C-alpha positions in Angstrom: -21.8 -5.0 -3.0 -22.7 -7.4 -5.8 -19.6 -9.4 -5.1 -20.5 -9.6 -1.4 -24.0 -10.8 -2.1 -22.7 -13.4 -4.5 -20.3 -14.7 -1.9 -23.0 -14.7 0.7 -25.4 -16.6 -1.5 -22.9 -19.2 -2.4 -21.8 -19.7 1.2 -25.4 -20.2 2.2 -25.7 -23.1 -0.2 -22.4 -24.5 0.9 -20.8 -24.0 -2.5 -17.3 -22.6 -2.8 -16.7 -19.6 -4.9 -13.0 -19.3 -5.6 -13.3 -15.5 -6.2 -14.5 -15.1 -2.6 -12.2 -17.5 -0.9 -10.0 -16.4 2.0 -6.3 -17.1 2.2 -4.7 -17.9 5.5 -1.1 -17.9 4.3 0.0 -15.3 1.7 3.4 -15.2 -0.1 4.4 -12.4 -2.4 7.7 -13.0 -4.2 9.4 -10.1 -6.0 12.3 -10.9 -8.3 13.7 -7.4 -8.7 14.5 -6.7 -12.4 13.4 -10.2 -13.4 11.7 -10.2 -16.8 10.7 -13.0 -19.1 14.2 -13.2 -20.7 15.8 -13.5 -17.2 13.5 -16.4 -16.4 14.1 -18.1 -19.7 17.9 -17.7 -19.6 17.8 -19.3 -16.2 16.0 -22.3 -17.7 18.5 -22.5 -20.5 21.5 -22.4 -18.2 20.0 -25.0 -15.9 19.4 -27.3 -18.9 23.0 -26.7 -20.0 24.2 -28.2 -16.7 22.7 -31.5 -17.6 22.2 -31.5 -21.4 24.2 -30.6 -24.5 21.1 -30.1 -26.6 18.7 -27.1 -26.6 16.0 -27.4 -24.0 14.9 -26.1 -20.6 14.8 -27.2 -17.0 11.6 -25.5 -16.0 11.6 -23.2 -13.0 9.2 -23.9 -10.2 7.7 -20.5 -10.7 7.1 -21.2 -14.3 5.1 -24.4 -13.4 2.5 -22.5 -11.4 -1.0 -22.8 -13.0 -1.5 -19.0 -13.6 1.0 -17.5 -16.0 0.4 -13.9 -17.2 2.1 -10.5 -17.7 1.9 -7.2 -16.0 2.5 -3.5 -16.9 4.9 -1.6 -14.7 4.7 2.1 -15.7 4.2 4.7 -12.9 2.6 8.1 -12.8 5.6 10.0 -14.2 7.3 7.6 -16.5 6.8 4.5 -18.7 9.9 3.1 -17.0 9.5 2.8 -13.3 12.0 2.4 -10.5 11.7 -0.2 -7.7 10.3 2.2 -5.1 7.3 3.3 -7.2 6.7 -0.3 -8.4 6.9 -1.9 -4.9 4.8 0.9 -3.5 2.1 0.1 -6.0 2.2 -3.5 -4.8 1.9 -2.3 -1.3 -0.9 0.3 -1.5 -2.6 -0.5 -4.9 -2.0 2.9 -6.4 0.5 4.0 -9.0 2.9 6.6 -7.7 6.1 8.6 -8.7 9.6 7.3 -9.0 11.4 7.2 -5.7 8.2 7.2 -3.6 8.3 4.9 -0.5 4.7 3.9 0.5 3.2 7.3 -0.6 0.3 7.9 -3.0 1.0 9.7 -6.3 0.1 13.0 -4.7 2.6 12.4 -1.8 -0.1 11.6 0.7 0.1 8.8 3.3 -3.6 8.0 3.2 -3.6 4.6 1.6 -3.3 1.5 3.9 -0.7 -1.0 2.8 -0.9 -4.8 2.6 0.9 -5.1 6.0 -1.7 -2.9 7.6 -4.5 -4.9 6.0 -2.9 -8.2 7.0 -2.5 -7.0 10.6 -6.1 -5.8 10.7 -7.2 -9.2 9.7 -5.1 -11.0 12.4 -2.3 -12.2 10.2 1.4 -12.0 11.3 3.6 -10.2 8.8 7.2 -10.7 7.5 9.7 -9.1 5.2 12.7 -10.9 3.6 15.3 -9.5 1.2 18.9 -10.5 0.2 19.9 -6.8 -0.1 19.6 -4.0 2.5 16.5 -4.2 4.6 15.8 -0.6 4.1 16.3 -0.7 0.3 13.5 0.5 -1.9 11.4 -2.7 -2.4 11.1 -3.9 1.2 10.9 -0.3 2.5 7.8 0.3 0.4 5.8 -2.1 2.5 6.6 -0.7 6.0 7.7 3.0 5.5 6.2 6.2 4.1 8.9 8.6 2.8 9.1 10.9 -0.2 12.4 9.5 -1.3 14.0 6.0 -1.4 17.3 7.6 -0.5 16.2 8.5 3.0 17.8 5.4 4.4 18.0 6.6 8.0 14.4 7.6 8.2 13.3 4.4 6.5 15.4 2.4 9.1 13.6 4.3 11.8 10.4 3.0 10.5 11.7 -0.5 10.2 12.8 -0.8 13.8 9.6 0.8 15.1 7.4 -1.4 13.0 5.1 -4.2 14.2 6.5 -6.7 11.7 6.7 -10.2 13.2 9.6 -11.5 11.1 12.5 -9.6 9.5 15.2 -11.5 7.6 17.9 -11.5 5.0 20.1 -8.4 4.6 21.2 -5.7 7.1 20.4 -2.1 7.6 22.1 0.5 5.4 22.7 4.0 6.6 23.4 7.3 4.8 25.1 10.5 5.7 24.4 12.7 7.4 23.0 10.6 10.2 23.3 10.3 14.0 23.0 6.5 14.2 25.1 3.6 13.0 23.5 0.3 11.9 24.2 -1.2 15.3 22.2 1.6 17.0 19.1 0.6 14.9 19.4 -3.0 16.0 19.4 -2.0 19.6 16.3 0.0 19.1 14.7 -3.0 17.4 15.5 -5.1 20.4 13.8 -2.5 22.7 10.8 -2.6 20.4 10.4 -6.3 21.0 12.4 -8.1 18.3 14.4 -11.1 19.2 17.6 -11.5 17.2 18.7 -14.9 16.1 21.7 -16.6 14.4 21.2 -17.1 10.7 22.0 -20.8 11.0 18.7 -22.5 10.2 19.5 -25.4 12.5 19.9 -23.1 15.4 16.7 -21.2 14.9 14.0 -22.2 17.3 11.2 -19.7 17.2 8.8 -19.2 20.1 5.1 -18.4 19.6 5.1 -14.9 21.2 8.5 -13.7 19.8 9.0 -11.3 16.9 12.0 -12.7 15.1 14.9 -10.9 13.3 17.5 -12.9 11.4 20.4 -11.5 9.4 23.9 -12.4 8.3 26.6 -12.8 10.9 28.6 -10.0 9.4 26.7 -6.7 9.1 29.7 -4.5 9.2 29.7 -3.8 5.4 26.8 -3.4 3.0 25.2 -6.4 4.6 23.6 -8.3 1.7 23.6 -12.0 0.9 26.4 -12.8 -1.6 25.5 -13.7 -5.2 24.9 -17.4 -5.8 28.0 -17.5 -8.1 30.3 -16.0 -5.4 29.4 -18.4 -2.6 32.4 -20.3 -1.2 30.7 -21.9 1.8 29.5 -25.5 1.3 26.4 -24.7 3.3 25.7 -21.0 2.9 22.6 -19.4 4.4 20.6 -18.4 1.3 17.2 -16.9 0.5 15.4 -20.2 0.6 16.7 -20.8 4.2 15.2 -17.4 5.3 11.8 -18.4 3.7 11.9 -21.7 5.5 12.7 -20.0 8.8 10.0 -17.4 8.2 7.3 -20.1 7.8 8.4 -21.6 11.1 8.3 -18.3 12.8 5.0 -17.0 11.3 2.8 -20.0 11.2 -0.1 -19.6 13.7 -3.8 -20.1 13.9 -4.6 -16.8 12.1 -2.1 -17.0 9.3 0.6 -14.7 7.8 1.6 -12.4 5.0 5.2 -12.7 3.8 7.0 -10.5 1.2 10.2 -12.0 -0.2 12.5 -10.0 -2.5 15.6 -11.0 -4.5 17.3 -7.7 -5.1 20.5 -9.3 -6.4 18.8 -10.2 -9.8 18.4 -6.5 -10.4 21.9 -5.7 -9.4 23.4 -8.3 -11.7 21.2 -7.0 -14.6 22.4 -3.4 -14.0 25.9 -4.8 -14.5 24.7 -6.7 -17.7 26.2 -9.8 -15.9 24.2 -12.5 -17.6 25.8 -15.5 -15.8 25.3 -14.0 -12.4 21.7 -13.0 -13.2 20.8 -16.4 -14.4 22.2 -18.2 -11.4 20.5 -15.7 -9.1 17.1 -16.4 -10.7 17.7 -20.1 -10.0 18.5 -19.2 -6.4 15.3 -17.2 -6.2 13.4 -20.1 -7.6 14.7 -22.3 -4.8 13.1 -19.9 -2.4 9.8 -20.1 -4.3 10.0 -23.8 -4.0 10.0 -23.6 -0.2 6.7 -21.7 -0.4 5.4 -24.2 -2.9 6.2 -27.1 -0.6 4.3 -25.2 2.1 1.4 -24.7 -0.2 1.3 -28.5 -0.8 0.8 -28.9 2.9 -2.0 -26.2 3.0 -3.5 -26.1 -0.5 -6.9 -24.8 0.5 -5.4 -21.9 2.6 -2.4 -20.6 0.7 -1.8 -18.0 -2.0 1.6 -17.6 -3.8 2.3 -14.7 -6.2 5.7 -14.5 -8.0 6.5 -11.5 -10.1 8.9 -8.6 -10.7 8.7 -4.8 -10.1 10.2 -4.2 -13.5 12.7 -5.6 -16.0 16.3 -4.5 -15.8 18.9 -4.4 -18.6 16.8 -5.0 -21.7 18.1 -8.6 -21.8 17.6 -10.4 -25.1 18.4 -14.0 -26.0 20.2 -13.9 -29.3 22.6 -11.5 -31.0 24.0 -10.8 -34.5 27.4 -12.2 -33.9 26.1 -15.7 -33.1 23.4 -15.6 -35.8 20.6 -18.1 -35.0 22.6 -19.8 -32.2 22.9 -19.5 -28.5 25.4 -21.2 -26.2 24.1 -20.6 -22.7 26.4 -23.3 -21.3 29.3 -20.8 -21.7 27.8 -18.8 -18.9 28.5 -21.7 -16.5 32.2 -21.1 -17.1 32.1 -17.8 -15.2 33.2 -18.4 -11.6 32.8 -14.8 -10.1 30.3 -12.0 -10.4 31.3 -8.7 -11.9 30.9 -7.2 -8.5 33.5 -9.5 -6.9 35.8 -9.1 -10.0 35.6 -5.3 -9.4 36.9 -5.9 -5.9 39.8 -8.0 -7.2 40.7 -5.3 -9.7 40.7 -2.6 -7.0 43.3 -4.7 -5.3 45.3 -5.0 -8.5 45.4 -1.2 -8.7 47.6 -1.4 -5.6 49.8 -4.3 -6.7 49.9 -3.4 -10.4 50.3 -7.0 -11.8 51.6 -7.5 -15.4 49.3 -8.0 -18.3 50.2 -11.7 -18.4 49.3 -12.1 -14.8 46.0 -10.4 -15.3 45.3 -12.6 -18.4 46.0 -15.7 -16.3 43.6 -14.6 -13.6 40.7 -13.8 -16.0 41.3 -17.2 -17.7 40.8 -18.8 -14.2 37.7 -16.7 -13.5 36.0 -17.2 -16.9 37.6 -20.4 -18.3 37.1 -19.2 -21.8 40.2 -20.8 -23.3 42.6 -19.2 -25.8 41.5 -15.7 -26.8 41.3 -14.6 -30.4 43.4 -11.6 -31.4 40.4 -9.2 -31.4 39.4 -10.3 -27.9 42.9 -10.2 -26.6 43.2 -6.6 -27.9 40.1 -5.6 -26.0 41.4 -7.1 -22.8 44.8 -5.3 -23.3 43.0 -2.0 -23.9 41.0 -2.5 -20.7 44.2 -3.3 -18.9 45.9 -0.1 -20.2 42.9 2.0 -19.2 43.1 0.6 -15.7 46.8 1.0 -15.1 48.2 3.7 -17.4 47.7 7.2 -15.7 48.3 8.8 -19.1 45.0 7.3 -20.4 42.9 8.5 -17.5 41.2 11.2 -19.5 40.7 8.9 -22.5 38.6 6.1 -20.9 35.6 5.4 -23.2 32.3 6.8 -21.8 30.8 3.4 -21.0 33.6 3.0 -18.4 33.2 6.6 -17.1 29.5 6.1 -16.5 29.8 2.7 -14.9 30.8 1.7 -11.4 32.5 -1.3 -12.8 36.1 -1.7 -13.9 37.2 -1.7 -17.6 38.6 -5.2 -17.3 35.4 -6.6 -15.7 33.2 -4.9 -18.2 35.2 -6.3 -21.1 35.2 -9.8 -19.8 31.4 -9.8 -19.2 30.9 -8.4 -22.7 33.1 -11.1 -24.3 31.3 -13.9 -22.4 27.9 -12.5 -23.4 29.0 -12.4 -27.1 30.2 -16.0 -27.0 27.0 -17.1 -25.3 24.6 -15.2 -27.6 23.0 -12.9 -25.1 22.7 -9.1 -25.4 21.6 -6.1 -23.4 20.1 -2.8 -24.5 20.7 -0.7 -21.3 22.3 -0.8 -17.8 19.0 0.7 -16.4 15.4 -0.4 -16.2 13.0 -1.0 -19.2 9.3 -0.6 -19.6 8.5 -4.0 -20.9 5.7 -6.0 -19.1 7.0 -8.6 -16.7 5.7 -12.1 -15.9 3.4 -12.9 -13.0 2.8 -16.5 -11.8 0.3 -17.5 -9.2 -1.2 -20.5 -7.4 -3.6 -21.1 -4.6 -6.6 -19.3 -3.1 -7.8 -16.5 -5.4 -5.4 -17.4 -8.2 -8.3 -16.5 -10.7 -7.8 -12.8 -9.7 -4.5 -12.7 -11.5 -5.5 -13.9 -14.9 -5.3 -11.7 -18.1 -3.1 -8.8 -18.9 -2.6 -7.0 -15.5 -1.8 -3.6 -14.2 0.6 -3.8 -11.2 -2.1 -2.3 -9.0 -3.9 -5.6 -9.4 -1.3 -7.4 -7.2 -2.5 -5.3 -4.3 -6.2 -5.7 -5.3 -6.0 -9.5 -5.5 -4.1 -10.0 -2.3 -6.2 -7.6 -0.4 -9.3 -9.5 -1.5 -8.0 -12.9 -0.4 -6.8 -11.5 2.9 -10.1 -9.7 3.7 -12.5 -12.3 2.4 -15.0 -13.6 5.0 
């Protein structure tokens, strides 16, 4: 009540109180798994593209006026998962790992940011470069006890009143009665208009609800990693953000949630080069929103943060002493994920060790290997192709979805570059949060992740 009275008194004297200002256009960017080290490594790598000396090329997100940190723990663990973290952004309450849009007690009572935006006349949109019914986007439009209920989550997506859906495709799980294509047909019946993902061909109409996704949704349906793109003009996350602003802009405004889930996936693989380039790709999407803000500075709010950190990335390691060589990461020409696909093909063709060595030279451009490194690659080759060693594969290979050769190459490049990892899972370290625009003052100081919801709710509902 005191906040309402303060706002009322200030408005009566024609003064502007930033704590009570209303945002017409609201952007929430979630770099899944993106901690401070991931942001910093991206700046180091970008600098290495243009400079031989230590320095940074500052990310757009790191230039925003509000820079702070946020705790990510949930109700059952100091180390959260994406579902619980994104749900906290969406409903303002901490919850349990795996929860999609539910309170900590499993109830569906709390309105989420999309509900609140709709109630205040705003259009709403969701963008991700992974599956549309993956944990982070799902937490904003669905309410399910488990993130693994992909089919039920997809049911909620196609029945939702979202005004813009873009990025990845729908993922299904077994058992299930529908294929991804079935869900798209239901979405069309629910009023969505499907468009080509070519930005130049996208011409939104005022009363349409737009759905844009990759041309090929027959596989997992995510946007390829930045390092793996072969197309001269790929449709990337920044393109989807630009198309969303064209689709959603109207007299009442909009709320748009944008996730880069591929940062998290690269960090789960401890793939430093892929992660750094993905952060740069994500930052390009943030820049689209920032350019929009510059055209509407008195009406726009932008928040950029992460649900948690992944991998325990650290910049520095014993082997390189007090040196880092982030430029080495630019030599990597393929993600661990794509290299795994190549190696699966090798299992059929069974190339010689020399042929494999030639291929990894091409993919990583490391140069001549020292004997110790060469022995590691040979061991990985033997674990891959020698049936007699099947039961002797080291545990890190058994508990990884990646191939021994790809793990070895990623580890060698990390050692050369001076970066290290503590885990292939999430960590509990606080993550950065950056903000600009209407109500940016609400995001200062050391934050709880519940305050993302609190601050955005306040700027959406302000009178």
